[in-house]
N, C-alpha and C positions, 0 to 999 in steps of 0.2 A: 404247862402244855407246850409252850413255845420252846422251852429248853429241851423237852423230850423230842420234839420234831427236829430240832437242830442236831441232836445227838444221832438220830437215825440217818440224817443226811451225811454224816461223817463216816458211816459204816462203809467198808469196802464192798464192791459188788461181788455176788456169789459166782462160783463155778468158773474159774479161769486159771489157766496155767501162767498167765502173764504175771510177772513179779517186778518190784522196783528195780532189781538187778537180776541178770540171768543166773540160773542156779549154778552154772559152771562158766567161767571165763578163763581161757588160756591166754595169759599175758605174754609168755615167752616159752619156747621159741615161736616165731611167726610163721605164717604160711610160706612154704618154699625155702625155708632156712637150710643152709648147708652147715653140717655139724660133724665134729669128731666126738669120740667118747671121752668123758661122760656128757650126757645131755643134762643141762640144768633146766628143770621144769618149774616155772612160776605160774601160779594160777590163783583164782579166787573161787571158793567152793562153798555151797550150802550143803553141809553134811547131814546125814541122817543121825538121829540120837545115838545109834550104835557107832557112827563114825567110820564106816568102811569105804575105802577109796581104792579103785583098781586102775593101774596104769599098764597099758599094753603097747608094745612096739612091734609092728609087723613089717616084714620085707615085701618086695614087690610081688611075691608069689602068695602073700597072705600067711607066711610062716612066722611064728613068734621069734623075735630077736631078744626080747626082754619082757618080763612081767613082774609086777609088784602088787601085792595086796596089803594095804596099810590100814591100821586103825588109828584114827586121830581124835583129838578132843573136839567134839562139836561145839560150835558157838551158838549164836542166836539162829534158830531155824528159819528166820525170815531174811537174814542178811548174810552175805558171803564172808568167809574168813580166809586169810592168806594160807596158801598151801605151796610147799616147795619140796622137790625131790631130785636126787641125782640118779640118772638112768645109765647104767653101764651096758655097752653092747660090743659085739664082735661081728664083723662081716667077712665073708670068704673072699670078696673081691675088693678092688680099690675103692669102689663106690656103689651105692644102690639107692633106689627110691624107697621110701618107707612111710608108714602111717602110724602116728602116735595117737592113742585113744586114752581119754581120761574120763572115768565114770564113777558115780556114787552108787552104792548098793544099800538095800534095806536089810533088815534083820534076817531075811530068808535068802539073802544074796541075789535078789532080783535087782536088775538095773533100775535106778530112779531117773538119772539124767546122764547123758553122755555127749561129749564134744570131742572133736578130732582135728588134727592138723597134718598136712602133707609135708614131708621132709626129704632132704637129700643127705644121706649119710656117707661119710668118707673116712678112710683109714688114716689119712694125714692131709695136711693142707691148712688153708685159712678158712675159718668159719665166717658165715654171714648170718645176720639175725633173721632175715626173711621179713615178709610184710605182715603188719598187724592187721587182723581181720575184725570186722564188726562183731560185737558180742550181743547184739540185740536178740530178743526172743524170736524164734522161728515159727512157733505154733501157739495159738491161743484157743482154748476150749471154752466156749460159752455155755455149753450144756453137754453132759451133766455136771453138776457141782461136785466139788471135792467131798468124798465120803458120803455121797448120795446113796440111798438104798433103792435099788431098782429091782423090779420083778416082772414076770410075764414072759421071759425068754427073749425079749427084743426091746431095744430102745434106740433113739436117735442120737448121733454125735454131731454137734453143731459148732462151728468155729471158723478159723482161718489159718492158713499156713503159707510160708514162703519156702518152697522146696529148694534143696541144694543141688540135686542132680535130676536127670530125666527118669530115674527109677521110680516105680510106684511107692507111695507112702502106705505103710502098713499100720493098722490099728488092731491091737490084740488085747484080749482079756486074759491075764495070767494069774493063776492061783498061787497060794503060798507054797504049794508043792511043785511050782514051775510048770504047771500044766496049762496049755492054751485051751480055753473053753469057748472062745468066740473070736472071730477075726473079720476084718473088712479091708478093702484096698481103695486107694484114691489114685487115679491115673494122673500123670504129670506130662504136660506138653512143653511148657517153657519154664526151665529153672529160673529162680530168682524173681519170679512174678507171683504175687499173692493170689491164692485160691481160696475162695469162700466155699465151705462145704456144709452139707446137711445130709448125712448118710446113715442108713440103718446098720446095726450090728446085732446079730443073733447069737445067743449063747445056749449051751447045753451042759448036761452032767452036773447041774447044781441041785443038791438035795435039801439044803437048808441054808441059813444065812452064811454067806461065804465072803471073806475078804479077798479082793482081787486088785490088780493094778491094770488100768487102761494104759497100755504102752503105745506110744506113737513113735515110729522109727523110719529111717530111710537109709539105704545102703549105697555103697560105691561099687560099681562093677569091677573096677581095676583090682581091688583087693578082696572082693567078695565079703566085705565086712560092713557092719553098721557103722556109719560115720556121725550120726546125730540121733538123739533119742531124748524124749521126755515122757513123763508118766503121771498118772492121776490115781490116787487110791479111791476105790469104790467098794460097795457091798452089794451082793447079788442075792436074790431070793428066787426060788423056782417060778 
């Protein structure tokens, strides 16, 4: 009996996005780096079993300068593996501000995790590495648990988040067909300050047991793009 109790004490807590390491860590380039083509991207990534990774480079108007969709060999799904890629780009001016996004996708091409970094692109000149940013988790979901089966058309989302910008944080329930069946918002007053939340989310159009992802994301007004995202797989019943 003592051994059994000890084993239970060692089990990890249920229902959390917190991980020993972040699902995506961009190691290089750093925030605000000045770079010429090609960009050497170094990161650590926890890939889906299908191993799909997408890299997108946007200019200051939100237009794509480069895009890659890569299939990699996934490692242990609990721990990150090294990821490296060269990103070629051309810009019409001598320099421009840009946003580089790195995201993992599931088998239905839905985003699982996403991280981004602001860059300065230049046609020529001296590159600078930029500042290395913290790679700690930005959101923790205490409820519901991963792969929880939920029913009744409504449930509570509980956890904490450290917002990146003043834009609201969106919670969305996305089906395998990329259809949003439920959503909620969390207002942000002060970025970089932790918010504890307990908010309801209502869902519709569910006829039977349905696999969905609870997607938590925040955007940047400058680029009109999602700059950070995490998700949690769930199952819904009517």
